[in-house]
Biopython code that builds the backbone (N, CA, C, O; Angstrom):
import numpy as np
from Bio.PDB.StructureBuilder import StructureBuilder

atoms = [
    (1, "MET", "N", (-9.521, -11.526, -3.565)),
    (1, "MET", "CA", (-8.460, -11.039, -2.719)),
    (1, "MET", "C", (-9.097, -10.571, -1.414)),
    (1, "MET", "O", (-10.187, -9.999, -1.418)),
    (2, "ARG", "N", (-8.421, -10.814, -0.315)),
    (2, "ARG", "CA", (-8.904, -10.353, 0.981)),
    (2, "ARG", "C", (-8.074, -9.150, 1.416)),
    (2, "ARG", "O", (-6.888, -9.055, 1.100)),
    (3, "ALA", "N", (-8.706, -8.237, 2.140)),
    (3, "ALA", "CA", (-8.022, -7.026, 2.582)),
    (3, "ALA", "C", (-8.576, -6.587, 3.924)),
    (3, "ALA", "O", (-9.740, -6.840, 4.238)),
    (4, "MET", "N", (-7.740, -5.930, 4.714)),
    (4, "MET", "CA", (-8.186, -5.298, 5.952)),
    (4, "MET", "C", (-8.594, -3.876, 5.590)),
    (4, "MET", "O", (-7.830, -3.151, 4.952)),
    (5, "SER", "N", (-9.791, -3.478, 5.994)),
    (5, "SER", "CA", (-10.339, -2.181, 5.619)),
    (5, "SER", "C", (-10.717, -1.396, 6.867)),
    (5, "SER", "O", (-11.294, -1.947, 7.805)),
    (6, "LEU", "N", (-10.391, -0.109, 6.873)),
    (6, "LEU", "CA", (-10.759, 0.770, 7.978)),
    (6, "LEU", "C", (-12.176, 1.275, 7.744)),
    (6, "LEU", "O", (-12.431, 1.986, 6.772)),
    (7, "GLN", "N", (-13.096, 0.912, 8.631)),
    (7, "GLN", "CA", (-14.495, 1.294, 8.484)),
    (7, "GLN", "C", (-14.785, 2.569, 9.278)),
    (7, "GLN", "O", (-13.999, 2.954, 10.143)),
    (8, "ALA", "N", (-15.907, 3.218, 8.987)),
    (8, "ALA", "CA", (-16.304, 4.441, 9.700)),
    (8, "ALA", "C", (-16.974, 4.065, 11.017)),
    (8, "ALA", "O", (-17.736, 3.099, 11.059)),
    (9, "PRO", "N", (-16.709, 4.802, 12.087)),
    (9, "PRO", "CA", (-15.628, 5.788, 12.207)),
    (9, "PRO", "C", (-14.290, 5.064, 12.267)),
    (9, "PRO", "O", (-14.176, 4.017, 12.905)),
    (10, "VAL", "N", (-13.283, 5.614, 11.608)),
    (10, "VAL", "CA", (-11.985, 4.959, 11.534)),
    (10, "VAL", "C", (-11.412, 4.802, 12.940)),
    (10, "VAL", "O", (-11.338, 5.763, 13.706)),
    (11, "GLY", "N", (-11.013, 3.586, 13.262)),
    (11, "GLY", "CA", (-10.414, 3.261, 14.556)),
    (11, "GLY", "C", (-10.050, 1.796, 14.584)),
    (11, "GLY", "O", (-10.511, 1.026, 13.742)),
    (12, "LEU", "N", (-9.231, 1.402, 15.537)),
    (12, "LEU", "CA", (-8.771, 0.015, 15.601)),
    (12, "LEU", "C", (-9.906, -0.973, 15.806)),
    (12, "LEU", "O", (-9.799, -2.129, 15.395)),
    (13, "ASP", "N", (-10.996, -0.539, 16.437)),
    (13, "ASP", "CA", (-12.120, -1.453, 16.673)),
    (13, "ASP", "C", (-13.061, -1.555, 15.476)),
    (13, "ASP", "O", (-14.046, -2.291, 15.531)),
    (14, "THR", "N", (-12.776, -0.831, 14.400)),
    (14, "THR", "CA", (-13.633, -0.912, 13.211)),
    (14, "THR", "C", (-12.896, -1.470, 11.995)),
    (14, "THR", "O", (-13.368, -1.331, 10.867)),
    (15, "VAL", "N", (-11.743, -2.098, 12.218)),
    (15, "VAL", "CA", (-11.018, -2.748, 11.122)),
    (15, "VAL", "C", (-11.788, -4.008, 10.739)),
    (15, "VAL", "O", (-12.175, -4.790, 11.607)),
    (16, "LYS", "N", (-12.010, -4.204, 9.445)),
    (16, "LYS", "CA", (-12.831, -5.321, 8.974)),
    (16, "LYS", "C", (-12.119, -6.050, 7.837)),
    (16, "LYS", "O", (-11.540, -5.419, 6.953)),
    (17, "LEU", "N", (-12.166, -7.386, 7.864)),
    (17, "LEU", "CA", (-11.639, -8.197, 6.771)),
    (17, "LEU", "C", (-12.696, -8.244, 5.675)),
    (17, "LEU", "O", (-13.828, -8.664, 5.915)),
    (18, "ILE", "N", (-12.323, -7.808, 4.462)),
    (18, "ILE", "CA", (-13.279, -7.748, 3.355)),
    (18, "ILE", "C", (-12.744, -8.522, 2.150)),
    (18, "ILE", "O", (-11.548, -8.796, 2.058)),
    (19, "ASP", "N", (-13.632, -8.866, 1.243)),
    (19, "ASP", "CA", (-13.247, -9.462, -0.036)),
    (19, "ASP", "C", (-13.278, -8.378, -1.098)),
    (19, "ASP", "O", (-14.215, -7.582, -1.161)),
    (20, "ARG", "N", (-12.239, -8.351, -1.938)),
    (20, "ARG", "CA", (-12.160, -7.398, -3.049)),
    (20, "ARG", "C", (-11.837, -8.164, -4.318)),
    (20, "ARG", "O", (-11.303, -9.272, -4.254)),
    (21, "PRO", "N", (-12.151, -7.593, -5.466)),
    (21, "PRO", "CA", (-11.821, -8.279, -6.722)),
    (21, "PRO", "C", (-10.312, -8.489, -6.859)),
    (21, "PRO", "O", (-9.518, -7.697, -6.351)),
    (22, "ASP", "N", (-9.927, -9.559, -7.546)),
    (22, "ASP", "CA", (-8.528, -9.796, -7.861)),
    (22, "ASP", "C", (-8.001, -8.584, -8.631)),
    (22, "ASP", "O", (-8.714, -8.047, -9.478)),
    (23, "PRO", "N", (-6.771, -8.142, -8.360)),
    (23, "PRO", "CA", (-6.271, -6.951, -9.053)),
    (23, "PRO", "C", (-6.052, -7.143, -10.546)),
    (23, "PRO", "O", (-5.918, -6.159, -11.273)),
    (24, "GLY", "N", (-6.010, -8.384, -11.024)),
    (24, "GLY", "CA", (-5.812, -8.610, -12.457)),
    (24, "GLY", "C", (-4.410, -8.253, -12.899)),
    (24, "GLY", "O", (-3.487, -8.181, -12.088)),
    (25, "GLN", "N", (-4.261, -8.032, -14.180)),
    (25, "GLN", "CA", (-2.952, -7.702, -14.737)),
    (25, "GLN", "C", (-2.619, -6.233, -14.464)),
    (25, "GLN", "O", (-3.518, -5.394, -14.405)),
    (26, "PRO", "N", (-1.338, -5.919, -14.297)),
    (26, "PRO", "CA", (-0.940, -4.535, -14.050)),
    (26, "PRO", "C", (-1.314, -3.624, -15.217)),
    (26, "PRO", "O", (-1.302, -4.038, -16.376)),
    (27, "GLY", "N", (-1.644, -2.381, -14.888)),
    (27, "GLY", "CA", (-1.913, -1.375, -15.909)),
    (27, "GLY", "C", (-0.611, -0.870, -16.511)),
    (27, "GLY", "O", (0.465, -1.347, -16.148)),
    (28, "PRO", "N", (-0.696, 0.087, -17.425)),
    (28, "PRO", "CA", (0.498, 0.610, -18.091)),
    (28, "PRO", "C", (1.560, 1.078, -17.094)),
    (28, "PRO", "O", (1.270, 1.832, -16.166)),
    (29, "CYS", "N", (2.776, 0.624, -17.301)),
    (29, "CYS", "CA", (3.933, 1.001, -16.478)),
    (29, "CYS", "C", (3.761, 0.636, -15.002)),
    (29, "CYS", "O", (4.257, 1.346, -14.127)),
    (30, "GLN", "N", (3.063, -0.463, -14.723)),
    (30, "GLN", "CA", (2.860, -0.926, -13.352)),
    (30, "GLN", "C", (3.397, -2.342, -13.191)),
    (30, "GLN", "O", (3.586, -3.071, -14.164)),
    (31, "ILE", "N", (3.638, -2.714, -11.920)),
    (31, "ILE", "CA", (3.993, -4.084, -11.583)),
    (31, "ILE", "C", (2.991, -4.607, -10.558)),
    (31, "ILE", "O", (2.357, -3.828, -9.846)),
    (32, "ARG", "N", (2.855, -5.926, -10.486)),
    (32, "ARG", "CA", (2.046, -6.551, -9.428)),
    (32, "ARG", "C", (3.004, -7.365, -8.569)),
    (32, "ARG", "O", (3.819, -8.133, -9.080)),
    (33, "VAL", "N", (2.895, -7.184, -7.257)),
    (33, "VAL", "CA", (3.807, -7.812, -6.313)),
    (33, "VAL", "C", (3.041, -8.784, -5.428)),
    (33, "VAL", "O", (1.979, -8.450, -4.903)),
    (34, "ALA", "N", (3.584, -9.991, -5.263)),
    (34, "ALA", "CA", (3.069, -10.937, -4.275)),
    (34, "ALA", "C", (3.720, -10.552, -2.954)),
    (34, "ALA", "O", (4.925, -10.736, -2.777)),
    (35, "LEU", "N", (2.932, -10.019, -2.025)),
    (35, "LEU", "CA", (3.447, -9.525, -0.753)),
    (35, "LEU", "C", (3.798, -10.702, 0.153)),
    (35, "LEU", "O", (2.971, -11.585, 0.382)),
    (36, "HIS", "N", (5.022, -10.709, 0.664)),
    (36, "HIS", "CA", (5.473, -11.780, 1.554)),
    (36, "HIS", "C", (5.645, -11.303, 2.987)),
    (36, "HIS", "O", (5.770, -12.125, 3.894)),
    (37, "GLY", "N", (5.655, -10.006, 3.209)),
    (37, "GLY", "CA", (5.783, -9.475, 4.559)),
    (37, "GLY", "C", (5.344, -8.030, 4.610)),
    (37, "GLY", "O", (5.526, -7.280, 3.651)),
    (38, "SER", "N", (4.761, -7.641, 5.738)),
    (38, "SER", "CA", (4.376, -6.243, 5.942)),
    (38, "SER", "C", (4.509, -5.925, 7.421)),
    (38, "SER", "O", (4.498, -6.821, 8.265)),
    (39, "THR", "N", (4.635, -4.649, 7.723)),
    (39, "THR", "CA", (4.770, -4.220, 9.112)),
    (39, "THR", "C", (3.852, -3.040, 9.375)),
    (39, "THR", "O", (3.431, -2.344, 8.451)),
    (40, "LEU", "N", (3.553, -2.831, 10.629)),
    (40, "LEU", "CA", (2.767, -1.678, 11.060)),
    (40, "LEU", "C", (3.746, -0.643, 11.594)),
    (40, "LEU", "O", (4.331, -0.838, 12.660)),
    (41, "ASN", "N", (3.933, 0.462, 10.865)),
    (41, "ASN", "CA", (4.827, 1.507, 11.357)),
    (41, "ASN", "C", (4.024, 2.537, 12.164)),
    (41, "ASN", "O", (2.801, 2.436, 12.264)),
    (42, "TYR", "N", (4.717, 3.519, 12.735)),
    (42, "TYR", "CA", (4.055, 4.494, 13.602)),
    (42, "TYR", "C", (2.994, 5.297, 12.842)),
    (42, "TYR", "O", (1.915, 5.556, 13.374)),
    (43, "HIS", "N", (3.294, 5.684, 11.617)),
    (43, "HIS", "CA", (2.325, 6.428, 10.809)),
    (43, "HIS", "C", (1.087, 5.566, 10.543)),
    (43, "HIS", "O", (-0.041, 6.048, 10.651)),
    (44, "ASP", "N", (1.300, 4.285, 10.193)),
    (44, "ASP", "CA", (0.175, 3.368, 9.973)),
    (44, "ASP", "C", (-0.719, 3.285, 11.209)),
    (44, "ASP", "O", (-1.944, 3.309, 11.097)),
    (45, "LEU", "N", (-0.099, 3.188, 12.389)),
    (45, "LEU", "CA", (-0.873, 3.112, 13.628)),
    (45, "LEU", "C", (-1.705, 4.374, 13.813)),
    (45, "LEU", "O", (-2.861, 4.296, 14.230)),
    (46, "GLY", "N", (-1.134, 5.535, 13.507)),
    (46, "GLY", "CA", (-1.880, 6.786, 13.616)),
    (46, "GLY", "C", (-3.084, 6.825, 12.695)),
    (46, "GLY", "O", (-4.152, 7.298, 13.083)),
    (47, "VAL", "N", (-2.918, 6.327, 11.467)),
    (47, "VAL", "CA", (-4.030, 6.290, 10.506)),
    (47, "VAL", "C", (-5.082, 5.284, 10.965)),
    (47, "VAL", "O", (-6.270, 5.606, 11.013)),
    (48, "ALA", "N", (-4.648, 4.054, 11.306)),
    (48, "ALA", "CA", (-5.588, 2.990, 11.674)),
    (48, "ALA", "C", (-6.347, 3.294, 12.959)),
    (48, "ALA", "O", (-7.484, 2.851, 13.124)),
    (49, "SER", "N", (-5.736, 4.042, 13.868)),
    (49, "SER", "CA", (-6.401, 4.360, 15.132)),
    (49, "SER", "C", (-7.284, 5.603, 15.031)),
    (49, "SER", "O", (-7.985, 5.941, 15.985)),
    (50, "GLY", "N", (-7.257, 6.283, 13.889)),
    (50, "GLY", "CA", (-8.095, 7.461, 13.697)),
    (50, "GLY", "C", (-7.449, 8.761, 14.128)),
    (50, "GLY", "O", (-8.084, 9.812, 14.039)),
    (51, "ARG", "N", (-6.198, 8.727, 14.599)),
    (51, "ARG", "CA", (-5.517, 9.963, 15.015)),
    (51, "ARG", "C", (-5.073, 10.797, 13.824)),
    (51, "ARG", "O", (-4.875, 12.005, 13.956)),
    (52, "MET", "N", (-4.913, 10.166, 12.655)),
    (52, "MET", "CA", (-4.566, 10.877, 11.420)),
    (52, "MET", "C", (-5.711, 10.623, 10.452)),
    (52, "MET", "O", (-5.987, 9.467, 10.134)),
    (53, "PRO", "N", (-6.380, 11.652, 9.977)),
    (53, "PRO", "CA", (-7.594, 11.442, 9.179)),
    (53, "PRO", "C", (-7.338, 10.736, 7.851)),
    (53, "PRO", "O", (-6.358, 11.006, 7.156)),
    (54, "THR", "N", (-8.248, 9.825, 7.521)),
    (54, "THR", "CA", (-8.263, 9.158, 6.222)),
    (54, "THR", "C", (-9.700, 8.761, 5.936)),
    (54, "THR", "O", (-10.545, 8.811, 6.830)),
    (55, "GLN", "N", (-9.988, 8.368, 4.705)),
    (55, "GLN", "CA", (-11.355, 7.992, 4.345)),
    (55, "GLN", "C", (-11.700, 6.614, 4.896)),
    (55, "GLN", "O", (-10.837, 5.745, 5.018)),
    (56, "ALA", "N", (-12.959, 6.434, 5.222)),
    (56, "ALA", "CA", (-13.451, 5.112, 5.577)),
    (56, "ALA", "C", (-13.269, 4.208, 4.365)),
    (56, "ALA", "O", (-13.436, 4.646, 3.227)),
    (57, "GLY", "N", (-12.929, 2.954, 4.610)),
    (57, "GLY", "CA", (-12.691, 2.006, 3.534)),
    (57, "GLY", "C", (-11.231, 1.895, 3.135)),
    (57, "GLY", "O", (-10.871, 1.025, 2.342)),
    (58, "ARG", "N", (-10.376, 2.772, 3.680)),
    (58, "ARG", "CA", (-8.950, 2.757, 3.335)),
    (58, "ARG", "C", (-8.330, 1.421, 3.745)),
    (58, "ARG", "O", (-8.648, 0.888, 4.808)),
    (59, "ILE", "N", (-7.450, 0.883, 2.907)),
    (59, "ILE", "CA", (-6.664, -0.309, 3.208)),
    (59, "ILE", "C", (-5.359, 0.182, 3.838)),
    (59, "ILE", "O", (-4.623, 0.933, 3.198)),
    (60, "PRO", "N", (-5.050, -0.224, 5.084)),
    (60, "PRO", "CA", (-3.867, 0.313, 5.756)),
    (60, "PRO", "C", (-2.555, -0.372, 5.358)),
    (60, "PRO", "O", (-2.541, -1.357, 4.619)),
    (61, "LEU", "N", (-1.483, 0.173, 5.861)),
    (61, "LEU", "CA", (-0.091, -0.289, 5.816)),
    (61, "LEU", "C", (0.683, 0.223, 4.610)),
    (61, "LEU", "O", (0.271, 0.074, 3.460)),
    (62, "ALA", "N", (1.824, 0.834, 4.922)),
    (62, "ALA", "CA", (2.696, 1.395, 3.894)),
    (62, "ALA", "C", (3.950, 0.560, 3.662)),
    (62, "ALA", "O", (4.564, 0.656, 2.600)),
    (63, "ASP", "N", (4.341, -0.260, 4.640)),
    (63, "ASP", "CA", (5.600, -0.998, 4.540)),
    (63, "ASP", "C", (5.360, -2.449, 4.154)),
    (63, "ASP", "O", (4.545, -3.135, 4.772)),
    (64, "GLY", "N", (6.068, -2.914, 3.135)),
    (64, "GLY", "CA", (5.937, -4.306, 2.729)),
    (64, "GLY", "C", (7.066, -4.724, 1.813)),
    (64, "GLY", "O", (7.796, -3.895, 1.270)),
    (65, "ALA", "N", (7.193, -6.042, 1.654)),
    (65, "ALA", "CA", (8.211, -6.610, 0.771)),
    (65, "ALA", "C", (7.639, -7.841, 0.089)),
    (65, "ALA", "O", (6.809, -8.549, 0.660)),
    (66, "GLY", "N", (8.083, -8.089, -1.121)),
    (66, "GLY", "CA", (7.580, -9.248, -1.845)),
    (66, "GLY", "C", (8.342, -9.487, -3.129)),
    (66, "GLY", "O", (9.461, -9.006, -3.313)),
    (67, "ILE", "N", (7.710, -10.244, -4.015)),
    (67, "ILE", "CA", (8.311, -10.659, -5.277)),
    (67, "ILE", "C", (7.435, -10.173, -6.435)),
    (67, "ILE", "O", (6.215, -10.341, -6.410)),
    (68, "VAL", "N", (8.063, -9.572, -7.446)),
    (68, "VAL", "CA", (7.328, -9.146, -8.640)),
    (68, "VAL", "C", (6.778, -10.395, -9.322)),
    (68, "VAL", "O", (7.530, -11.302, -9.679)),
    (69, "GLU", "N", (5.440, -10.432, -9.500)),
    (69, "GLU", "CA", (4.837, -11.600, -10.153)),
    (69, "GLU", "C", (4.289, -11.288, -11.538)),
    (69, "GLU", "O", (4.014, -12.208, -12.308)),
    (70, "ALA", "N", (4.125, -10.016, -11.870)),
    (70, "ALA", "CA", (3.665, -9.633, -13.211)),
    (70, "ALA", "C", (4.071, -8.184, -13.460)),
    (70, "ALA", "O", (4.198, -7.391, -12.526)),
    (71, "LEU", "N", (4.271, -7.854, -14.724)),
    (71, "LEU", "CA", (4.566, -6.467, -15.094)),
    (71, "LEU", "C", (3.972, -6.182, -16.457)),
    (71, "LEU", "O", (3.694, -7.084, -17.247)),
    (72, "SER", "N", (3.788, -4.897, -16.704)),
    (72, "SER", "CA", (3.172, -4.499, -17.971)),
    (72, "SER", "C", (4.231, -3.984, -18.933)),
    (72, "SER", "O", (5.390, -3.780, -18.574)),
    (73, "GLU", "N", (3.793, -3.784, -20.160)),
    (73, "GLU", "CA", (4.667, -3.211, -21.177)),
    (73, "GLU", "C", (5.133, -1.837, -20.708)),
    (73, "GLU", "O", (4.359, -1.075, -20.128)),
    (74, "GLY", "N", (6.364, -1.537, -20.954)),
    (74, "GLY", "CA", (6.914, -0.244, -20.570)),
    (74, "GLY", "C", (7.703, -0.287, -19.274)),
    (74, "GLY", "O", (8.424, 0.663, -18.969)),
    (75, "VAL", "N", (7.589, -1.353, -18.506)),
    (75, "VAL", "CA", (8.360, -1.481, -17.269)),
    (75, "VAL", "C", (9.748, -1.990, -17.638)),
    (75, "VAL", "O", (9.890, -3.058, -18.232)),
    (76, "THR", "N", (10.774, -1.213, -17.278)),
    (76, "THR", "CA", (12.144, -1.591, -17.632)),
    (76, "THR", "C", (13.040, -1.802, -16.412)),
    (76, "THR", "O", (14.107, -2.405, -16.531)),
    (77, "GLU", "N", (12.623, -1.317, -15.243)),
    (77, "GLU", "CA", (13.472, -1.389, -14.059)),
    (77, "GLU", "C", (13.309, -2.687, -13.274)),
    (77, "GLU", "O", (14.125, -2.980, -12.400)),
    (78, "PHE", "N", (12.270, -3.471, -13.567)),
    (78, "PHE", "CA", (11.998, -4.693, -12.812)),
    (78, "PHE", "C", (11.761, -5.849, -13.760)),
    (78, "PHE", "O", (11.425, -5.661, -14.930)),
    (79, "GLN", "N", (11.943, -7.063, -13.229)),
    (79, "GLN", "CA", (11.625, -8.285, -13.953)),
    (79, "GLN", "C", (10.809, -9.182, -13.034)),
    (79, "GLN", "O", (10.906, -9.065, -11.812)),
    (80, "VAL", "N", (10.007, -10.074, -13.602)),
    (80, "VAL", "CA", (9.283, -11.055, -12.805)),
    (80, "VAL", "C", (10.310, -11.837, -11.992)),
    (80, "VAL", "O", (11.328, -12.280, -12.523)),
    (81, "GLY", "N", (10.034, -12.001, -10.701)),
    (81, "GLY", "CA", (10.944, -12.707, -9.798)),
    (81, "GLY", "C", (11.820, -11.799, -8.966)),
    (81, "GLY", "O", (12.455, -12.264, -8.019)),
    (82, "ASP", "N", (11.877, -10.494, -9.293)),
    (82, "ASP", "CA", (12.681, -9.559, -8.503)),
    (82, "ASP", "C", (12.098, -9.400, -7.108)),
    (82, "ASP", "O", (10.880, -9.355, -6.939)),
    (83, "ALA", "N", (12.976, -9.315, -6.104)),
    (83, "ALA", "CA", (12.565, -8.981, -4.744)),
    (83, "ALA", "C", (12.463, -7.461, -4.646)),
    (83, "ALA", "O", (13.356, -6.749, -5.107)),
    (84, "VAL", "N", (11.380, -6.959, -4.049)),
    (84, "VAL", "CA", (11.151, -5.518, -3.951)),
    (84, "VAL", "C", (10.632, -5.152, -2.563)),
    (84, "VAL", "O", (10.076, -5.992, -1.855)),
    (85, "VAL", "N", (10.821, -3.896, -2.186)),
    (85, "VAL", "CA", (10.250, -3.345, -0.959)),
    (85, "VAL", "C", (9.471, -2.087, -1.323)),
    (85, "VAL", "O", (9.754, -1.440, -2.331)),
    (86, "SER", "N", (8.494, -1.749, -0.497)),
    (86, "SER", "CA", (7.706, -0.539, -0.749)),
    (86, "SER", "C", (8.478, 0.691, -0.299)),
    (86, "SER", "O", (9.447, 0.597, 0.454)),
    (87, "CYS", "N", (8.034, 1.829, -0.772)),
    (87, "CYS", "CA", (8.631, 3.107, -0.402)),
    (87, "CYS", "C", (7.543, 3.975, 0.211)),
    (87, "CYS", "O", (6.517, 4.228, -0.420)),
    (88, "PHE", "N", (7.766, 4.431, 1.437)),
    (88, "PHE", "CA", (6.769, 5.228, 2.142)),
    (88, "PHE", "C", (6.381, 6.471, 1.344)),
    (88, "PHE", "O", (5.210, 6.851, 1.325)),
    (89, "PHE", "N", (7.345, 7.103, 0.691)),
    (89, "PHE", "CA", (7.076, 8.232, -0.193)),
    (89, "PHE", "C", (7.285, 7.743, -1.628)),
    (89, "PHE", "O", (8.414, 7.779, -2.118)),
    (90, "PRO", "N", (6.232, 7.285, -2.317)),
    (90, "PRO", "CA", (6.394, 6.610, -3.604)),
    (90, "PRO", "C", (6.958, 7.472, -4.733)),
    (90, "PRO", "O", (7.441, 6.925, -5.724)),
    (91, "ASP", "N", (6.914, 8.782, -4.616)),
    (91, "ASP", "CA", (7.445, 9.644, -5.671)),
    (91, "ASP", "C", (8.880, 10.089, -5.397)),
    (91, "ASP", "O", (9.470, 10.811, -6.200)),
    (92, "TRP", "N", (9.441, 9.664, -4.271)),
    (92, "TRP", "CA", (10.789, 10.060, -3.873)),
    (92, "TRP", "C", (11.797, 9.200, -4.602)),
    (92, "TRP", "O", (11.780, 7.978, -4.460)),
    (93, "GLN", "N", (12.673, 9.808, -5.376)),
    (93, "GLN", "CA", (13.685, 9.079, -6.137)),
    (93, "GLN", "C", (15.070, 9.160, -5.500)),
    (93, "GLN", "O", (15.784, 8.159, -5.442)),
    (94, "ASP", "N", (15.457, 10.347, -5.022)),
    (94, "ASP", "CA", (16.763, 10.495, -4.390)),
    (94, "ASP", "C", (16.803, 11.808, -3.628)),
    (94, "ASP", "O", (15.889, 12.626, -3.729)),
    (95, "GLY", "N", (17.871, 12.003, -2.864)),
    (95, "GLY", "CA", (18.007, 13.208, -2.068)),
    (95, "GLY", "C", (17.054, 13.202, -0.887)),
    (95, "GLY", "O", (16.430, 12.186, -0.583)),
    (96, "ALA", "N", (16.949, 14.331, -0.233)),
    (96, "ALA", "CA", (16.051, 14.443, 0.919)),
    (96, "ALA", "C", (14.597, 14.447, 0.449)),
    (96, "ALA", "O", (14.265, 15.153, -0.503)),
    (97, "PRO", "N", (13.716, 13.664, 1.107)),
    (97, "PRO", "CA", (12.310, 13.653, 0.684)),
    (97, "PRO", "C", (11.626, 14.975, 0.999)),
    (97, "PRO", "O", (11.916, 15.609, 2.013)),
    (98, "THR", "N", (10.729, 15.379, 0.134)),
    (98, "THR", "CA", (9.903, 16.555, 0.375)),
    (98, "THR", "C", (8.612, 16.066, 1.004)),
    (98, "THR", "O", (7.841, 15.346, 0.370)),
    (99, "VAL", "N", (8.378, 16.450, 2.235)),
    (99, "VAL", "CA", (7.199, 15.981, 2.953)),
    (99, "VAL", "C", (6.183, 17.115, 2.992)),
    (99, "VAL", "O", (6.135, 17.883, 3.953)),
    (100, "GLY", "N", (5.376, 17.215, 1.944)),
    (100, "GLY", "CA", (4.354, 18.246, 1.883)),
    (100, "GLY", "C", (3.005, 17.717, 2.318)),
    (100, "GLY", "O", (2.252, 18.402, 3.010)),
    (101, "ASP", "N", (2.705, 16.501, 1.911)),
    (101, "ASP", "CA", (1.454, 15.855, 2.296)),
    (101, "ASP", "C", (1.607, 14.356, 2.074)),
    (101, "ASP", "O", (2.640, 13.887, 1.597)),
    (102, "PHE", "N", (0.582, 13.627, 2.420)),
    (102, "PHE", "CA", (0.632, 12.173, 2.319)),
    (102, "PHE", "C", (-0.394, 11.653, 1.318)),
    (102, "PHE", "O", (-0.841, 10.512, 1.441)),
    (103, "HIS", "N", (-0.777, 12.459, 0.330)),
    (103, "HIS", "CA", (-1.855, 12.062, -0.580)),
    (103, "HIS", "C", (-1.489, 10.860, -1.451)),
    (103, "HIS", "O", (-2.388, 10.207, -1.980)),
    (104, "ARG", "N", (-0.199, 10.543, -1.619)),
    (104, "ARG", "CA", (0.182, 9.350, -2.394)),
    (104, "ARG", "C", (0.907, 8.318, -1.534)),
    (104, "ARG", "O", (1.542, 7.405, -2.063)),
    (105, "THR", "N", (0.815, 8.458, -0.217)),
    (105, "THR", "CA", (1.444, 7.502, 0.690)),
    (105, "THR", "C", (0.533, 6.298, 0.872)),
    (105, "THR", "O", (-0.626, 6.463, 1.252)),
    (106, "PRO", "N", (1.030, 5.081, 0.609)),
    (106, "PRO", "CA", (0.199, 3.888, 0.800)),
    (106, "PRO", "C", (-0.324, 3.797, 2.232)),
    (106, "PRO", "O", (0.402, 4.060, 3.190)),
    (107, "GLY", "N", (-1.590, 3.421, 2.358)),
    (107, "GLY", "CA", (-2.207, 3.275, 3.665)),
    (107, "GLY", "C", (-2.730, 4.569, 4.245)),
    (107, "GLY", "O", (-3.316, 4.569, 5.328)),
    (108, "ASP", "N", (-2.527, 5.681, 3.541)),
    (108, "ASP", "CA", (-3.000, 6.983, 4.009)),
    (108, "ASP", "C", (-3.765, 7.660, 2.884)),
    (108, "ASP", "O", (-4.996, 7.673, 2.900)),
    (109, "GLY", "N", (-3.060, 8.224, 1.904)),
    (109, "GLY", "CA", (-3.720, 8.888, 0.784)),
    (109, "GLY", "C", (-4.227, 7.935, -0.282)),
    (109, "GLY", "O", (-5.166, 8.254, -1.011)),
    (110, "ILE", "N", (-3.608, 6.763, -0.374)),
    (110, "ILE", "CA", (-4.050, 5.698, -1.285)),
    (110, "ILE", "C", (-4.080, 4.392, -0.499)),
    (110, "ILE", "O", (-3.500, 4.309, 0.583)),
    (111, "ASP", "N", (-4.752, 3.367, -1.034)),
    (111, "ASP", "CA", (-4.817, 2.087, -0.338)),
    (111, "ASP", "C", (-3.424, 1.522, -0.122)),
    (111, "ASP", "O", (-2.535, 1.652, -0.964)),
    (112, "GLY", "N", (-3.264, 0.891, 1.036)),
    (112, "GLY", "CA", (-1.985, 0.321, 1.425)),
    (112, "GLY", "C", (-1.861, -1.153, 1.082)),
    (112, "GLY", "O", (-2.517, -1.656, 0.169)),
    (113, "LEU", "N", (-1.010, -1.830, 1.830)),
    (113, "LEU", "CA", (-0.570, -3.172, 1.475)),
    (113, "LEU", "C", (-1.265, -4.295, 2.231)),
    (113, "LEU", "O", (-0.948, -5.459, 1.984)),
    (114, "ARG", "N", (-2.186, -4.013, 3.130)),
    (114, "ARG", "CA", (-2.775, -5.075, 3.946)),
    (114, "ARG", "C", (-3.817, -5.839, 3.148)),
    (114, "ARG", "O", (-5.010, -5.816, 3.450)),
    (115, "ARG", "N", (-3.321, -6.522, 2.112)),
    (115, "ARG", "CA", (-4.167, -7.321, 1.223)),
    (115, "ARG", "C", (-3.496, -8.668, 1.014)),
    (115, "ARG", "O", (-2.270, -8.764, 1.068)),
    (116, "THR", "N", (-4.280, -9.702, 0.777)),
    (116, "THR", "CA", (-3.701, -11.027, 0.520)),
    (116, "THR", "C", (-4.266, -11.606, -0.748)),
    (116, "THR", "O", (-3.902, -12.716, -1.136)),
]
sb = StructureBuilder()
sb.init_structure("model")
sb.init_model(0)
sb.init_chain("A")
sb.init_seg("    ")
for serial, (resi, resn, name, xyz) in enumerate(atoms, 1):
    if name == "N":
        sb.init_residue(resn, " ", resi, " ")
    sb.init_atom(name, np.array(xyz, "f"), 0.0, 1.0, " ", f" {name:<3s}", serial, name[0])
structure = sb.get_structure()
């Protein structure tokens, strides 16, 4: 799998295309999505340009859409072939989001979607 990685010092001029292992089969209660589109939002630009701190090696981008290509046992809300979009706040289910930190936000606290 190929991915765009933010190298140290994090900034737009240090983005590097890297090879990473294939993600394999999804873990417990996970799905694997074939990404068909992604966008660079304002938060992503802040992270990728170094204005918002993140670790070197981070894979950027929080916004994406694709098709579920595999799922593990225990997944009941999705089926292979479903069209899905990412959620900037992955733990947000309903109501107003609680914005305390970005430690689980794709492309910031965890690796994002800029992978092929």
